[in-house]
Structures are given as C-alpha cells and as structure tokens.
C-alpha positions as CSV (number, residue, x, y, z in Angstrom):
1,M,90.1,57.4,76.0
2,V,93.5,55.6,76.6
3,R,92.9,53.5,73.5
4,R,92.3,56.6,71.4
5,L,95.6,58.1,72.7
6,L,97.4,54.9,71.9
7,A,95.8,54.8,68.4
8,A,97.1,58.3,67.7
9,G,100.7,57.1,68.6
10,H,101.1,58.5,72.1
11,A,103.0,56.5,74.7
12,V,100.6,56.2,77.7
13,T,101.5,55.0,81.2
14,V,98.3,54.1,83.1
15,W,97.5,53.9,86.8
16,N,94.2,53.2,88.5
17,R,93.3,52.9,92.2
18,T,92.1,49.4,91.2
19,H,95.2,48.1,89.4
20,A,93.2,45.4,87.4
21,K,91.6,48.2,85.5
22,A,94.9,49.6,84.4
23,Q,96.3,46.1,83.5
24,A,93.2,45.7,81.2
25,L,94.8,48.2,78.9
26,A,98.1,46.5,78.5
27,D,96.8,44.6,75.4
28,A,96.2,47.9,73.7
29,G,99.8,49.0,74.2
30,A,99.6,50.9,77.4
31,Q,102.2,50.5,80.2
32,P,100.2,49.8,83.4
33,V,101.9,50.5,86.8
34,A,100.9,49.7,90.3
35,Q,102.2,53.0,92.0
36,L,100.9,56.4,91.3
37,A,104.5,57.8,91.6
38,D,105.6,55.6,88.8
39,A,102.8,56.9,86.5
40,V,103.7,60.6,86.9
41,R,107.5,60.7,87.6
42,D,108.7,61.1,84.0
43,A,105.4,62.4,82.4
44,G,105.4,65.8,80.6
45,I,101.6,65.6,80.5
46,V,99.4,64.0,83.3
47,I,95.8,63.3,82.6
48,S,93.4,62.5,85.3
49,M,89.9,61.2,84.9
50,L,88.2,60.6,88.3
51,E,84.8,60.6,90.0
52,A,84.8,63.9,91.6
53,G,86.8,66.8,92.9
54,P,87.7,65.4,96.4
55,V,89.1,62.2,94.7
56,V,91.1,64.4,92.3
57,A,92.4,66.4,95.2
58,Q,93.6,63.3,97.0
59,V,95.3,61.8,94.0
60,M,96.9,65.1,93.0
61,H,98.2,65.5,96.6
62,D,99.7,62.0,96.5
63,A,101.3,62.6,93.1
64,L,102.9,66.0,93.8
65,P,106.2,64.7,95.3
66,S,106.8,62.8,92.1
67,L,105.7,65.3,89.4
68,A,108.4,66.3,86.9
69,P,109.3,70.1,86.8
70,K,106.8,72.1,84.7
71,A,104.6,69.0,84.2
72,L,101.2,69.9,82.7
73,W,98.3,68.3,84.6
74,V,95.1,68.0,82.6
75,D,92.1,67.0,84.7
76,M,89.3,65.7,82.6
77,S,87.1,64.9,85.6
78,S,83.8,66.9,86.3
79,T,84.5,69.0,89.4
80,Q,83.4,72.4,90.8
81,Q,84.9,75.5,89.3
82,A,86.4,76.4,92.7
83,E,88.0,73.0,92.9
84,A,89.6,73.4,89.5
85,Q,90.9,76.9,90.4
86,A,92.3,75.4,93.6
87,F,94.1,72.7,91.7
88,H,95.6,75.3,89.4
89,A,96.8,77.3,92.4
90,L,98.3,74.3,94.0
91,L,100.2,73.1,90.9
92,Q,101.3,76.6,90.0
93,G,102.7,77.1,93.4
94,Q,105.0,74.0,92.8
95,G,106.2,75.2,89.4
96,N,103.8,72.9,87.5
97,R,100.8,73.8,85.2
98,F,97.2,72.9,85.1
99,I,94.3,72.7,82.6
100,D,90.8,71.6,83.5
101,A,89.2,69.7,80.5
102,P,86.0,67.9,81.4
103,V,84.2,66.1,78.6
104,S,80.8,65.3,77.2
105,G,79.8,62.5,75.0
106,G,79.5,59.5,77.1
107,V,81.1,56.1,76.7
108,G,80.2,56.1,73.0
109,G,81.9,59.4,72.5
110,A,85.0,58.2,74.3
111,A,85.3,55.1,72.2
112,A,84.8,56.9,69.0
113,G,87.1,59.7,69.8
114,T,84.4,62.4,69.4
115,L,84.1,63.8,73.0
116,A,83.3,67.4,73.4
117,I,86.3,68.7,75.5
118,M,86.0,72.0,77.3
119,A,89.3,73.3,78.4
120,G,90.3,76.1,80.9
121,G,93.8,77.2,81.3
122,D,96.7,79.2,79.8
123,V,96.7,79.8,76.0
124,D,100.2,78.5,75.6
125,D,99.6,75.4,77.8
126,Y,96.4,74.6,75.8
127,A,98.3,75.0,72.5
128,E,100.8,72.4,73.8
129,V,98.2,69.8,74.9
130,A,95.6,70.4,72.1
131,P,97.1,67.8,69.8
132,V,96.9,65.2,72.6
133,L,93.2,66.2,73.4
134,E,92.4,66.0,69.7
135,A,93.1,62.3,69.7
136,M,90.0,61.9,72.1
137,G,87.6,64.5,70.6
138,R,87.0,68.1,69.9
139,P,88.8,70.4,72.3
140,T,87.9,74.1,72.8
141,L,89.6,76.6,75.1
142,V,86.8,78.4,76.8
143,G,88.8,80.7,79.2
144,P,91.2,80.6,82.1
145,A,91.6,77.8,84.7
146,G,88.1,76.7,86.0
147,S,86.4,77.8,82.8
148,G,86.2,74.3,81.4
149,Q,84.2,73.2,84.5
150,V,81.9,76.1,84.0
151,A,81.3,75.0,80.4
152,K,80.7,71.4,81.5
153,L,78.2,72.5,84.1
154,C,76.4,74.4,81.3
155,N,76.4,71.3,79.4
156,Q,75.0,69.2,82.3
157,L,72.4,72.0,83.0
158,I,71.0,71.5,79.5
159,V,71.3,67.7,79.6
160,G,69.6,67.4,83.0
161,A,66.8,69.7,82.1
162,T,66.2,68.3,78.7
163,I,66.1,64.7,80.0
164,N,63.2,65.8,82.3
165,I,61.4,67.6,79.4
166,V,61.7,64.7,77.1
167,A,60.3,62.5,79.9
168,E,57.3,64.8,80.4
169,A,56.6,64.8,76.6
170,M,56.6,60.9,76.6
171,L,54.3,60.8,79.6
172,L,52.0,63.5,78.2
173,A,51.7,61.6,74.9
174,Q,50.9,58.3,76.7
175,A,48.4,59.9,79.0
176,A,46.6,61.8,76.2
177,G,46.2,58.8,73.9
178,A,49.0,59.4,71.4
179,D,51.7,56.7,70.8
180,P,54.9,58.1,72.5
181,A,57.1,56.4,69.8
182,A,55.2,57.8,67.0
183,M,55.2,61.2,68.7
184,R,59.0,61.1,69.0
185,A,59.3,60.1,65.4
186,A,56.9,62.9,64.3
187,I,58.8,65.7,66.0
188,R,62.3,64.7,65.0
189,G,63.8,67.1,62.5
190,G,61.9,70.0,64.0
191,F,62.9,72.4,66.6
192,A,62.6,69.8,69.4
193,E,65.2,67.6,67.8
194,S,68.2,66.9,70.0
195,K,70.6,64.2,71.0
196,I,68.7,63.8,74.2
197,L,65.5,63.1,72.3
198,D,67.4,60.7,70.1
199,V,69.3,58.7,72.7
200,H,67.4,59.1,75.9
201,G,64.0,59.2,74.3
202,Q,64.8,55.8,72.8
203,R,66.0,54.5,76.3
204,M,62.7,55.7,77.7
205,L,60.7,53.9,75.2
206,E,62.7,50.7,75.8
207,R,62.7,51.3,79.6
208,N,66.5,50.8,79.3
209,F,67.9,52.5,82.4
210,V,71.3,50.6,82.5
211,A,73.7,53.3,83.4
212,G,75.6,55.3,80.9
213,G,75.4,58.6,82.8
214,K,74.3,57.8,86.4
215,V,71.5,59.5,88.4
216,A,74.0,59.9,91.3
217,T,76.5,61.6,89.0
218,Q,73.7,63.9,87.6
219,V,72.8,64.9,91.2
220,K,76.4,65.8,91.8
221,D,76.5,67.8,88.6
222,Q,73.2,69.5,89.5
223,R,74.5,70.6,92.9
224,N,77.7,71.8,91.4
225,I,75.7,73.9,88.9
226,L,73.8,75.6,91.7
227,A,77.0,76.2,93.6
228,A,78.5,77.9,90.5
229,A,75.3,79.9,90.1
230,A,75.5,81.1,93.7
231,A,79.2,82.0,93.3
232,A,78.3,84.0,90.2
233,G,75.3,85.7,91.9
234,V,72.6,84.4,89.6
235,V,69.4,82.5,90.2
236,L,68.5,79.5,88.1
237,P,64.9,78.4,89.0
238,V,64.5,75.7,86.4
239,T,67.8,74.1,87.3
240,A,66.7,74.2,90.9
241,L,63.6,72.3,90.1
242,V,65.4,69.8,87.9
243,T,67.8,69.2,90.8
244,E,64.9,68.4,93.1
245,R,63.6,65.9,90.6
246,F,66.9,64.0,90.4
247,E,67.4,64.2,94.2
248,A,64.0,62.5,94.7
249,L,65.2,59.7,92.5
250,V,68.7,59.2,93.7
251,G,67.7,57.2,96.9
252,A,66.0,54.5,95.0
253,M,68.0,54.4,91.8
254,P,71.4,55.9,92.2
255,Q,73.1,53.7,89.7
256,A,70.4,53.9,87.0
257,D,71.0,56.0,83.9
258,H,69.9,59.5,84.2
259,S,67.0,58.8,81.7
260,A,65.3,57.1,84.7
261,A,64.0,60.6,85.4
262,L,61.0,59.1,83.5
263,V,60.5,56.7,86.5
264,G,60.4,59.6,88.9
265,L,57.8,61.4,86.8
266,E,55.7,58.3,86.6
267,E,55.7,58.1,90.4
268,L,54.0,61.5,90.4
269,N,51.4,60.2,88.0
270,P,50.2,56.8,89.2
271,G,48.7,54.6,86.6
272,I,50.5,56.2,83.6
273,R,53.5,54.3,82.3
274,V,55.5,54.8,79.0
275,G,56.2,51.5,77.2
276,S,55.2,48.0,78.1
277,G,58.5,46.2,78.9
278,P,60.0,45.7,82.2
279,D,62.5,48.2,83.5
280,R,66.2,47.3,82.9
281,V,68.5,48.9,85.5
C-alpha cells in the first residue's frame, strides 16, 4: 500500500512498531522514522493499518499529543463498528478528523492497487482523502463514521461463508465420485462463479494453506460480525454456524489461510480428503 502511494507521487513517512519493517520501505522512497511522534507531527493525513481495534486504540492514544491541528486520521484496519465510532469521537474531541476505511483484496490487491476500500466518515473529509485512497484501490463512501467497518464486516460475512460452502462442494464431489477439479471447472461461468471459488477453490485443490488471510483473523472478523448484528438487533444464523466452524479450527491452525476451512470439514468426515498432495501451511 505504501509503494502504491509512493508510485502516485505522495510523500510518505512510515512508522511501524517493528522498525525494520518501516526501514524496508526506504528503497521505494519512503521516509522511515523510529518514533511514532515523528511520523504524525507534520502530517495532514495519517493512515493506520493495524491488526485489530485495541492496537489501533493504543497507537492513536500514543499519537494524539503529536497530531497536527485538523489532521485527518484514516484507519484502514478491520475493527468493530463501535471502536471506529469511538475513534471518531476521540479525534473529533481534540479538533482532528477521522475516517474508517477498511479494505478487501488481500496482498495481491494491495500490490496491484486494486483494493476495495469501504469508507465511513464526513462527506467533505472523504472528498479530501479520496485521491489518496484511489492510489491504493477503489474507494467508496458508504456512510458516516463506523459505516466502513460495517461494509467490511458484510464483506467478511460473505467471504467466510463462501469459503465454507466451496469446501463443502469440494468434499461432496470427492465423496460422491466426481473429480473436484473438474467439478470446479465445470461450474465456473455459471451462477456459482466467484473469486472465492477461483482463488480459494484452487488453494483447496493444491492444499495450499500458507496464509493470505489467516484463520485467526477470520475468527476475529466473524465475532465482530456477530457483535455488529447484536448491536443492530438482527439474528444471523448462518454466520453463527460459520463462526463455530472457524472457531473449531483456530486452536490447531491459527496461522493457516482461511481456506483451511476444508481441513476442519474433513475432520468431520474421516476418510474423505480433497487432493492427494501434502498440506502446505
């Protein structure tokens, strides 16, 4: 994401809790700094991309004394809606501004500059930052602060459920005597076609569970989806079941790609296995 910003001509100062990760971007033209205060002090726009809401809260708290007046903080992490709304209130109370802008598209989308970016915030603030976000992908304003996280949770709801459904289709084909790879090829282009069938279906056939999106991260997202549903007063029974499936897998394979949902399904069906190669994790 930093490389896409640099390629678009933006000056970028980078800070990471592990300084070597920031230093690795110096060759691309970024300015790495060792102290968080030095990263945000003169910035009109601050972009954070961190693991989860509590980490964002800690970094934001540490950065607050050094933020420039009216600085616009864009959090591209995946957090809870309530956390994003709390970040907005905190920054607004200090005279700064906030947009939540989580993304979807994975490492490949980040490298290609094709991320789906779901933004929540003030219309004028979004108009200011949209040209910056466009260097990294396709941004869309979906509502006020916190709405970006709702859209991301909707994205993860569909991703998590579809991964499990693709795994079930693969296992059914295998168990019923059809070739799972040929089945996948046959249904592509029909109504079942999806990026999940394309990317994660291939991962399942290859038993390539080296992490892109991690099982542990998917569990976090699933729980956040259910929290948002509870806050909105709606019941999501399929999402609750999908959450149980990922929770059953997270103890043994937390760092595996979330396509490892296939492994959890195979454990429910002893003796049936998709593909003949060894698992890559």
